[in-house]
N, C-alpha and C positions, 0 to 999 in steps of 0.2 A: 550424479547419475544420468547428467546428459552423455557423460564418456560413455558409461557400459554399454556393451555392443548388442546383448541381450535386448534390453531396455530400448535402444533406437531399432534392435529387430521389428519388437513386438509394437513401437510406436510407427512403423512403416507404411506408407498408403500401400503398398501389395498387400501386407498381412492383414491391414485392417478391412479390404475391398474384399479379400477370400473369406475373412468373419462374418461380416455384413451379408453373405451368400448364402454360408452355412449355418453360421450361426450368430442371427443379430443380434441377441443381446451381448454375447462375448464384443461383436465388434461395436457395439456402442460403449463399452467398459472400456474398450481400446482406444477410442477416440477421447473419452474421458480422459484414459491414461496420458495419452499425447498433449491434451489441454495442460497435467498438469506438470509435464517435464518441458518441455518449448515455450518458447519468448512468447509475445505479443502476435509480434509479425506469423508464428507460424498457426496460431490458433486460429486468427480471421481465415487463413492460407486453409486450414483444415476442410471446415464446410464450402466454400469455395470450388474445388477441387475436385469434393463429392460430388455438389451438383455436377458440374463439369462432367463427371463418367457418367454421370447420370444420362443426362444430354446424352451426351458420346452413343451412347448407346441408341439410341431413339433416332439419330441418321438415317438409317436407313427405312425407318418408315417413314420418317418426314420426306427423306428423298422419294418415296415411291407416291408419297401423299402430292408430291410434287408434279411426277411425272405422270401421274392421273388425270391433276389439273390440266397441265400442258399435254395432255395428250400421246407421250411419248412412249414407247414401247420399254419396258424395265427390261426385256430378254438382250437388247444391246449391250449393258450392262456385265462385264461376267461377275459370277455370285452373287451378283445381288437378290436376284431371283430365288435363289438357292436359300439365301438367307432367310430372306421374306417367308417363303414355306415351309421353315423349321419349326416343328414344334418348340422346341428347345429355345427358338426368337423367341417366338409367338405369346409362349406362356412363362418361360421362367425367366426370359432376360427382361422381356417388357415390366413385368410385374416387381423385377429385382431395381431396372430403374427408374420405377414409381417411388419404391420405398426409399435411393437412394438421394431424389433430387427433397423426398421430403424429409431423409434424415437431417439431410445439407443446409435445408431451409429453415427446421428446429435447432441447427446447433447454430446458425447466422445468425438467428435472433435472439440464440440464448447468450452468444460471444459479446452481441451487440448492448442487449441488457446487462447482463455483470459488468461490459467495461464501463456504463454509463454509470451504473450503480457504486463500483470500485471509485470511478473518477469521482463521483460526489461524494462517497464515504470518505475520502484518502483529502480532497478540499477543506470539509468540516474538521475533519485531525488536524490537519496543516494547521487553518486558521485557531481551533483550539488549542492547540500546542504553543498556536505564535502568541496566542493571547495572555497563555499563563507563564510562557516568558516574559513577556511585557509586563506581567505584575509581580511576575517571581523579582525581575530587575526593579521595580520601581518601590516596591516592599525592601529590597536589599539597600538602595540607596535612601532611602528614610531612615533604616535602622544606622547606618552607616552612618547618615549627619546627625541624626542622634547622640550615635558612640562619639562621633566624634564632638561635640558639644560638652557632652558627658565627660572626656578626655579633658577639655580644655580649662572645663570651672576647675577639674580635680586639678590638674597642673597650676592655673592662678591659685588652687587653693595652698598646693602644695609649696607655692613659692614662697607664701605669705607667711606659712605654718611654722613656728619657733618653739624653745622650749622658755619655757618664762620663770625667773626662780619668783617663790610669792615671798615677798615682802614680811607676813607675820611666821608662818612656819618653818617656812626655805625647802619646800617640795620641790621639783622639778615639775611643769606643769606644761601638756601638748597644747598650744596655742593658734587656730587658724585664722582668730577676727581680730581685731584691735581691739575690744575690751575681753573680758573673761571672767571669770571665778577660780577661785584653787579647790580645787578636788578632796582636799584633806581640814582646809578652814573655812572652807566660805567665802573668803577675803577677792576682796577688788582686784584682779591683774591688770597691765596695760600691756601691747605687743608693741615695742619699741621698733621691730624689725617689720610690721605691717606697709605698705603700702598701698593703700586704696582709695 
């Protein structure tokens, strides 16, 4: 999605600034869209840039204030008095500047809060996953140890298991112990191959 030219164009600062001026809701939607398609570094720079543009629009007003305090005639600076006397600047651009600064501060706070929440959730999730993996490994090691013990017991039993012929009826009996009984006539049997 980052490589799509239309998405990059819609999430660019000039388009966002124009949309914020003419259709503020669309501009805010485009800021949110920018948050989704760009990485964390560009997410943080977005509200800073918007605040910067809002402050940049206020520079002529700030210069007028400074020059009034210093008692310097603003007519000596070309175009500054024209900008300050224009209705477009005094009404629309000043309101737009306030709106940009407000939106920038709100998105900066939202970015900070969401980043903090994401970091906490991811650290809790990571520790939970680590604990789960640790518990799973312990359980698997315990099961493996039990299985190894059972296998060793069965191997020992298999080493000592042999066929013993019944002295009374002559049937073959599988015997894993030193002593046992015949399955057919219930007489006593002795396993001579038992090593234990």
